[in-house]
C-alpha positions as CSV (number, residue, x, y, z in Angstrom):
1,M,-16.3,-7.3,-8.0
2,Q,-14.1,-10.2,-7.2
3,A,-12.4,-11.8,-4.2
4,L,-8.9,-10.9,-3.3
5,N,-7.5,-14.4,-3.0
6,S,-4.8,-14.8,-5.6
7,R,-1.5,-13.3,-6.6
8,S,-3.1,-12.0,-9.9
9,E,-5.7,-10.2,-7.8
10,I,-3.0,-8.7,-5.6
11,E,-1.2,-7.5,-8.7
12,L,-4.4,-5.8,-10.0
13,L,-4.9,-4.1,-6.6
14,V,-1.3,-2.8,-6.5
15,N,-1.3,-1.7,-10.1
16,T,-4.6,0.1,-9.8
17,F,-3.6,1.7,-6.6
18,Y,-0.3,3.0,-7.8
19,D,-1.9,4.3,-11.0
20,K,-4.0,6.5,-8.7
21,V,-1.0,7.5,-6.6
22,K,1.0,8.6,-9.7
23,Q,-1.9,11.0,-10.5
24,D,-2.5,12.3,-7.0
25,P,-1.2,15.9,-6.4
26,L,-0.2,15.2,-2.8
27,L,1.3,11.7,-3.2
28,A,2.8,11.8,-6.7
29,P,5.8,14.0,-5.7
30,L,6.8,11.5,-3.1
31,F,6.9,8.7,-5.7
32,A,8.6,10.7,-8.5
33,H,11.9,8.9,-7.8
34,V,10.5,5.4,-7.8
35,D,11.8,2.8,-10.2
36,W,8.4,1.3,-11.0
37,P,9.6,-1.9,-12.8
38,H,11.5,-2.7,-9.6
39,H,9.0,-1.3,-7.0
40,L,5.8,-3.0,-8.3
41,P,7.0,-6.6,-7.9
42,V,8.3,-5.8,-4.4
43,M,4.8,-4.6,-3.6
44,Y,3.2,-7.7,-5.1
45,N,5.4,-9.8,-2.9
46,F,4.7,-7.6,0.2
47,W,0.9,-7.9,-0.1
48,A,1.0,-11.6,-1.2
49,S,3.1,-12.3,1.9
50,M,0.6,-10.4,4.1
51,L,-2.6,-11.9,2.6
52,L,-1.6,-15.2,1.2
53,G,1.3,-16.1,3.5
54,D,3.5,-17.0,0.6
55,R,6.6,-15.4,2.2
56,S,7.9,-13.9,-1.0
57,Y,8.7,-10.6,0.6
58,T,11.9,-9.9,2.4
59,G,12.9,-6.5,3.6
60,N,12.1,-3.7,5.9
61,P,9.4,-1.4,4.6
62,F,9.7,1.1,7.4
63,Q,13.4,1.8,6.6
64,K,12.4,2.8,3.0
65,H,10.0,5.4,4.3
66,M,12.2,7.0,7.0
67,P,13.9,9.6,4.7
68,L,10.7,10.7,3.1
69,P,9.1,14.1,4.1
70,L,5.9,12.4,5.3
71,T,3.1,14.1,7.1
72,P,-0.2,12.8,8.6
73,M,-1.9,14.2,5.4
74,H,0.2,11.8,3.3
75,F,-0.9,8.8,5.3
76,S,-4.5,9.9,5.3
77,R,-4.5,10.3,1.5
78,W,-2.6,7.0,1.0
79,L,-5.3,5.2,3.0
80,E,-8.1,7.0,1.2
81,L,-6.8,5.9,-2.2
82,F,-5.9,2.4,-1.0
83,N,-9.4,1.8,0.5
84,Q,-11.1,3.3,-2.5
85,T,-9.1,1.0,-4.8
86,V,-10.0,-2.1,-2.7
87,D,-13.7,-1.1,-2.5
88,E,-14.0,-0.4,-6.3
89,N,-12.5,-3.8,-7.2
90,F,-12.8,-6.4,-4.5
91,T,-15.2,-7.9,-2.0
92,G,-15.0,-10.4,0.8
93,A,-12.9,-11.2,3.8
94,K,-9.5,-10.6,2.2
95,A,-10.6,-7.3,0.9
96,E,-11.5,-6.2,4.5
97,E,-8.3,-7.7,5.8
98,V,-6.1,-5.8,3.4
99,K,-7.8,-2.5,4.4
100,A,-7.3,-3.3,8.1
101,R,-3.6,-4.2,7.5
102,A,-3.1,-1.0,5.5
103,Q,-4.6,1.0,8.4
104,S,-2.4,-0.8,10.9
105,I,0.8,-0.2,8.8
106,A,-0.1,3.5,8.5
107,T,-0.7,3.8,12.2
108,V,2.6,2.1,13.1
109,F,4.6,4.1,10.6
110,Q,3.2,7.4,11.9
111,F,4.0,6.4,15.4
112,K,7.5,5.4,14.6
113,L,8.0,8.7,12.6
114,N,6.6,10.7,15.6
115,L,3.7,12.0,13.5
116,T,1.0,11.2,16.1
117,P,0.1,13.4,19.0
């Protein structure tokens, strides 16, 4: 286990997580259209901006998700795989922070998509 304090560790997190997503029966169909060589660096920048404050990410992640046929089950599975990936590979304050931020993002997205009761 290692800390989650550098860009290379964020890249490991993102790559490992999306390897799981690509194999997941529920989530993989949502990602079938993704241009991975483009998407992965965007995700590195997103999480590096969130955790390291490097401000490498620009964009609106919510807009990208609006047209997708998302359900609460998708968000639940996404969080399950994300947290599993973090727990299997990282420890420390930033590992806990990234899980809390992922939960917050999922909650906000579901609210904005009217997927919460």
